[in-house]
Rosetta silent file (secondary structure, phi, psi, omega in degrees, C-alpha in Angstrom):
SEQUENCE: XXXXXXXXXXXXXXXXXXXXXXXXXXXXXXXXXXXXXXXXXXXXXXXXXXXXXXXXXXXXXXXXXXXXXXXXXXXXXXXXXXXXXXXXXXXXXXXXXXXXXXXXXXXXXXXXXXXXXXXXXXXXXXXXXXXXXXXXXXXXXXXXXXXXXXXXXXXXXXXXXXXXXX
SCORE:     score description
SCORE:     0.000 S_00000001
   1 L     0.000  133.872 -178.382   41.045   36.788    7.219 S_00000001
   2 L   -79.772  163.958  179.310   43.835   34.398    6.387 S_00000001
   3 H   -63.002  -37.939  179.838   43.358   30.749    5.595 S_00000001
   4 H   -64.215  -42.996  179.727   45.194   29.724    8.775 S_00000001
   5 H   -65.485  -43.621  178.284   42.877   31.880   10.934 S_00000001
   6 H   -61.358  -44.326  179.026   39.798   30.494    9.188 S_00000001
   7 H   -64.411  -36.220  179.119   40.983   26.883    9.612 S_00000001
   8 H   -66.506  -40.140  177.571   41.703   27.564   13.290 S_00000001
   9 H   -62.983  -40.186  178.592   38.143   28.908   13.771 S_00000001
  10 H   -63.231  -44.669 -177.866   36.733   25.776   12.119 S_00000001
  11 H   -65.701  -35.242  178.302   38.765   23.486   14.349 S_00000001
  12 H   -70.318  -23.940 -179.616   37.700   25.268   17.546 S_00000001
  13 H   -95.746   -0.454  179.781   34.034   24.903   16.596 S_00000001
  14 H   -62.973  -39.200 -179.774   34.252   21.247   15.674 S_00000001
  15 H   -62.451  -29.110  178.523   33.531   20.165   19.261 S_00000001
  16 H   -77.162  -27.144 -177.166   30.186   22.037   19.180 S_00000001
  17 H   -81.551  -27.950 -178.175   29.160   20.389   15.935 S_00000001
  18 H   -56.340  -52.420  179.674   29.722   16.751   16.983 S_00000001
  19 H   -63.220  -34.129  179.049   26.710   16.574   19.373 S_00000001
  20 H   -66.802  -39.510  178.392   24.511   18.386   16.866 S_00000001
  21 H   -64.060  -42.064  178.500   25.461   15.903   14.155 S_00000001
  22 H   -67.353  -35.925  176.075   24.651   12.992   16.451 S_00000001
  23 H   -62.466  -39.148  179.466   21.292   14.572   17.373 S_00000001
  24 H   -70.299  -45.183 -170.499   20.382   14.802   13.714 S_00000001
  25 H   -94.197  -27.406 -177.213   21.510   11.341   12.652 S_00000001
  26 L    61.785   21.158  178.929   21.162    9.201   15.798 S_00000001
  27 L  -145.055  129.330 -173.791   24.090    7.134   14.550 S_00000001
  28 H   -61.400  -47.670 -178.184   27.738    7.637   15.463 S_00000001
  29 H   -66.817  -42.294  178.924   29.239    6.719   12.066 S_00000001
  30 H   -65.326  -36.466  179.181   26.705    8.768   10.112 S_00000001
  31 H   -64.747  -39.294  177.936   27.315   11.709   12.480 S_00000001
  32 H   -64.247  -42.368  176.717   31.064   11.515   11.750 S_00000001
  33 H   -60.952  -41.753  179.983   30.345   11.525    8.005 S_00000001
  34 H   -64.421  -42.554  179.931   28.022   14.519    8.394 S_00000001
  35 H   -63.817  -43.144 -179.628   30.664   16.411   10.385 S_00000001
  36 H   -64.383  -42.083  178.847   33.332   15.647    7.762 S_00000001
  37 H   -63.579  -39.080  178.900   31.004   16.776    4.943 S_00000001
  38 H   -63.094  -46.136  179.823   30.233   19.961    6.862 S_00000001
  39 H   -63.377  -39.470  178.957   33.917   20.759    7.323 S_00000001
  40 H   -62.913  -46.854 -179.392   34.600   20.067    3.652 S_00000001
  41 H   -65.447  -36.423  179.685   31.786   22.382    2.526 S_00000001
  42 H   -64.588  -42.222  178.114   32.892   25.082    4.957 S_00000001
  43 H   -67.153  -39.578 -179.250   36.436   24.928    3.561 S_00000001
  44 H   -68.627  -28.683 -178.255   35.196   24.856   -0.013 S_00000001
  45 L  -111.119   34.868 -177.720   32.962   27.887    0.582 S_00000001
  46 H   -57.152  -36.400 -178.191   35.373   29.879    2.735 S_00000001
  47 H   -68.250  -16.699 -178.814   34.880   32.980    0.625 S_00000001
  48 H   -85.490  -12.716  176.692   31.140   32.996    1.438 S_00000001
  49 L   -76.332  128.245  178.911   31.800   33.453    5.163 S_00000001
  50 L   -89.608  119.479 -177.965   31.408   37.050    6.300 S_00000001
  51 L   -61.337  134.022 -179.477   34.170   37.971    8.749 S_00000001
  52 L    97.093  -14.185  176.819   32.795   39.023   12.111 S_00000001
  53 L   -85.658  171.437 -176.825   29.582   37.034   11.859 S_00000001
  54 L   -74.633  108.075 -177.697   28.782   34.028   14.047 S_00000001
  55 H   -70.541  -28.922  179.239   30.741   31.125   12.573 S_00000001
  56 H   -63.576  -46.229 -179.223   28.928   28.571   14.783 S_00000001
  57 H   -62.984  -40.437  178.545   25.560   29.558   13.293 S_00000001
  58 H   -60.919  -44.503 -179.901   27.084   29.407    9.801 S_00000001
  59 H   -69.258  -41.356  176.697   28.429   25.873   10.433 S_00000001
  60 H   -58.444  -43.952 -179.625   25.164   24.708   12.043 S_00000001
  61 H   -62.194  -45.343  178.902   23.280   25.960    8.996 S_00000001
  62 H   -59.991  -45.603 -177.647   25.609   24.125    6.615 S_00000001
  63 H   -63.366  -44.844 -179.154   25.281   20.909    8.642 S_00000001
  64 H   -62.508  -42.610 -179.772   21.499   21.143    8.849 S_00000001
  65 H   -66.008  -38.348  175.863   21.194   21.761    5.121 S_00000001
  66 H   -63.138  -44.659  179.959   23.448   18.798    4.293 S_00000001
  67 H   -60.306  -46.341 -179.472   21.392   16.581    6.571 S_00000001
  68 H   -63.051  -43.292  178.158   18.103   17.704    4.995 S_00000001
  69 H   -61.785  -43.670  179.623   19.455   17.229    1.461 S_00000001
  70 H   -64.527  -40.245 -179.461   20.723   13.750    2.294 S_00000001
  71 H   -63.446  -44.529  178.988   17.396   12.821    3.906 S_00000001
  72 H   -64.275  -39.175  179.297   15.474   13.990    0.845 S_00000001
  73 H   -63.644  -44.444  178.694   17.856   12.127   -1.462 S_00000001
  74 H   -64.788  -36.485  178.804   17.370    8.856    0.492 S_00000001
  75 H   -64.773  -40.146  177.878   13.577    9.313    0.445 S_00000001
  76 H   -68.266  -34.126 -178.681   13.645    9.670   -3.338 S_00000001
  77 H   -70.267  -22.093 -178.379   15.888    6.611   -3.731 S_00000001
  78 L   -85.408   -2.966  179.191   13.386    4.405   -1.906 S_00000001
  79 E  -113.764  132.922  177.696   10.695    5.121   -4.506 S_00000001
  80 E  -117.935  157.602  178.018   10.818    3.642   -7.965 S_00000001
  81 E  -105.249  138.208  175.585    8.795    4.425  -11.030 S_00000001
  82 L  -108.724  112.293 -174.636    6.997    1.797  -13.093 S_00000001
  83 L   -88.339   42.246  172.382    6.712    3.089  -16.612 S_00000001
  84 L   -75.652  167.598 -177.823    3.777    0.887  -17.551 S_00000001
  85 L   -54.779  -27.877 -178.948    0.922    2.552  -19.458 S_00000001
  86 L   -82.933  -12.902  178.333   -0.864    3.351  -16.174 S_00000001
  87 L    51.914   62.172  176.905    2.225    5.081  -14.729 S_00000001
  88 L   -81.884  150.548  174.727    1.923    3.855  -11.157 S_00000001
  89 E  -101.750  117.639 -176.228    4.184    5.088   -8.400 S_00000001
  90 E  -106.412  154.821  178.885    5.524    2.070   -6.491 S_00000001
  91 E  -120.960  135.419 -179.760    7.171    1.926   -3.102 S_00000001
  92 L   -56.450  -38.305 -170.315    9.920   -0.554   -2.106 S_00000001
  93 L   -88.188   28.225  179.246    8.499   -1.156    1.324 S_00000001
  94 L   -75.097  138.882 -178.599    5.217   -2.464    0.062 S_00000001
  95 L   -85.226  157.417  179.182    3.911   -5.536    1.847 S_00000001
  96 L   -78.867  156.985 -179.766    2.930   -8.685    0.001 S_00000001
  97 L   -79.845  135.654 -179.671   -0.683   -9.654   -0.449 S_00000001
  98 L   -74.103  153.830  177.814   -1.862  -12.340    1.961 S_00000001
  99 L   -76.938  112.877 -176.177   -3.129  -15.654    0.698 S_00000001
 100 H   -63.747  -37.336 -178.459   -6.927  -15.462    0.962 S_00000001
 101 H   -62.762  -44.266  179.351   -7.407  -19.232    1.002 S_00000001
 102 H   -64.642  -41.985  178.399   -5.081  -19.578    3.995 S_00000001
 103 H   -63.380  -39.482  178.531   -6.792  -16.667    5.758 S_00000001
 104 H   -66.420  -37.396  178.039  -10.201  -18.248    5.198 S_00000001
 105 H   -64.720  -42.224  178.913   -8.985  -21.541    6.639 S_00000001
 106 H   -65.012  -38.640  178.594   -7.666  -19.732    9.711 S_00000001
 107 H   -63.746  -40.979  176.250  -10.940  -17.852   10.090 S_00000001
 108 H   -61.356  -42.850  179.716  -12.878  -21.126    9.963 S_00000001
 109 H   -61.490  -42.086  179.071  -10.545  -22.548   12.569 S_00000001
 110 H   -66.215  -44.598  178.054  -11.122  -19.536   14.823 S_00000001
 111 H   -60.942  -39.777  177.617  -14.893  -19.667   14.421 S_00000001
 112 H   -62.340  -43.606 -179.186  -14.841  -23.371   15.283 S_00000001
 113 H   -65.096  -38.599  177.494  -12.772  -22.638   18.385 S_00000001
 114 H   -65.764  -41.056 -178.654  -15.176  -19.877   19.450 S_00000001
 115 H   -64.054  -32.857 -177.305  -18.127  -22.219   18.892 S_00000001
 116 L   -85.251   -2.413  177.110  -16.499  -24.860   21.102 S_00000001
 117 L   -64.768  149.975  173.519  -15.992  -22.461   24.042 S_00000001
 118 L   -61.077  144.648 -173.877  -18.053  -23.135   27.163 S_00000001
 119 H   -53.760  -36.891 -177.658  -21.316  -21.132   27.066 S_00000001
 120 H   -62.345  -29.042  177.878  -20.279  -19.037   30.079 S_00000001
 121 H   -96.253  -34.411 -173.735  -17.320  -17.658   28.063 S_00000001
 122 H   -62.571  -44.779 -173.959  -18.729  -17.816   24.558 S_00000001
 123 H   -63.356  -54.762  178.184  -21.621  -15.402   25.062 S_00000001
 124 H   -61.718  -37.560 -178.801  -19.617  -12.454   26.504 S_00000001
 125 H   -66.104  -43.144 -179.877  -16.723  -13.046   24.088 S_00000001
 126 H   -60.460  -43.909  179.274  -19.060  -13.121   21.061 S_00000001
 127 H   -64.033  -41.566  179.552  -20.663   -9.824   22.142 S_00000001
 128 H   -65.466  -40.446  179.994  -17.244   -8.264   22.694 S_00000001
 129 H   -65.080  -30.742  179.865  -16.045   -9.543   19.296 S_00000001
 130 L   -78.944   -6.094  173.965  -19.116   -7.961   17.688 S_00000001
 131 L   111.009    2.792  178.062  -18.054   -4.558   19.055 S_00000001
 132 L   -73.910  148.487  177.709  -19.943   -4.166   22.300 S_00000001
 133 L   -82.090  160.886 -178.750  -18.162   -2.406   25.193 S_00000001
 134 H   -54.985  -47.869 -176.559  -17.561   -4.181   28.495 S_00000001
 135 H   -65.946  -32.528  176.663  -20.216   -2.151   30.344 S_00000001
 136 H   -67.403  -41.253  178.451  -22.770   -2.842   27.570 S_00000001
 137 H   -65.000  -41.404  177.802  -22.158   -6.565   27.781 S_00000001
 138 H   -60.181  -41.119 -179.175  -22.473   -6.437   31.565 S_00000001
 139 H   -68.329  -44.552 -178.584  -25.842   -4.644   31.210 S_00000001
 140 H   -63.330  -44.810 -175.614  -27.159   -7.085   28.529 S_00000001
 141 H   -87.915   -5.055  179.184  -26.087  -10.209   30.442 S_00000001
 142 L    57.079   49.206 -179.071  -26.997   -8.674   33.825 S_00000001
 143 L  -127.433  155.950  175.336  -23.586   -9.543   35.274 S_00000001
 144 L   -64.586  151.208 -177.112  -21.007   -7.440   37.161 S_00000001
 145 H   -58.398  -45.987  179.373  -18.427   -5.629   35.014 S_00000001
 146 H   -59.071  -37.385  179.188  -15.476   -7.469   36.591 S_00000001
 147 H   -64.479  -44.947 -179.450  -17.075  -10.843   35.841 S_00000001
 148 H   -61.549  -45.892 -179.420  -17.507   -9.908   32.162 S_00000001
 149 H   -61.354  -43.787 -178.934  -13.908   -8.739   31.875 S_00000001
 150 H   -68.242  -36.808  179.298  -12.546  -11.911   33.447 S_00000001
 151 H   -65.770  -40.914  177.582  -14.748  -14.167   31.276 S_00000001
 152 H   -64.878  -40.014  177.749  -13.562  -12.426   28.115 S_00000001
 153 H   -61.297  -48.015 -179.919   -9.984  -12.714   29.342 S_00000001
 154 H   -66.455  -33.680  177.106  -10.345  -16.449   29.967 S_00000001
 155 H   -63.154  -43.473  176.134  -12.091  -16.914   26.626 S_00000001
 156 H   -60.247  -44.698  179.682   -9.122  -15.334   24.855 S_00000001
 157 H   -59.531  -46.283  178.382   -6.759  -17.512   26.831 S_00000001
 158 H   -62.786  -41.452  179.001   -8.689  -20.660   25.909 S_00000001
 159 H   -63.494  -41.302  178.403   -8.819  -19.651   22.258 S_00000001
 160 H   -60.316  -44.471  179.272   -5.065  -19.062   22.143 S_00000001
 161 H   -63.482  -45.916 -176.146   -4.432  -22.502   23.621 S_00000001
 162 H   -65.911  -40.978 -176.245   -6.882  -24.213   21.315 S_00000001
 163 H   -76.028  -33.927  179.461   -5.662  -22.526   18.148 S_00000001
 164 H   -69.479  -26.005  176.345   -1.960  -23.022   18.977 S_00000001
 165 H   -69.281  -29.538 -176.068   -2.573  -26.756   19.357 S_00000001
 166 L   -82.583    0.000    0.000   -3.914  -26.986   15.808 S_00000001
């Protein structure tokens, strides 16, 4: 097969590769880059193509392999090594540690707000906060299920208002 014939086959199959590239990358610019890299690799490895075989499948395989290799490369680049004596593996996307003093102050504020709720709302909300299910709270307080749900809802609403004011 001549170079001209091979290039013509590549060009006719480019339209089939564009949607596949976009499906893999979910980004138009990245899909264009992937398509360009696929065409480059196909041209560079022209001698590896067996004449008479399915060129579409060959191109799809090249594109998929490029995408997988790029994905793996990016995953490795997001991880750094800390060569301290303990040899920890660190991740860039690690969250920062919260300030415990600030969290304790907020917890005290929340507990105070719960304590100041009217008794009709405080009791069902406290039970719900402790892990009881709605139907269990209704049984313990001998109230209808809908009443318990609405009281807990209003308790949350009151707490949000009270805490946002502080």
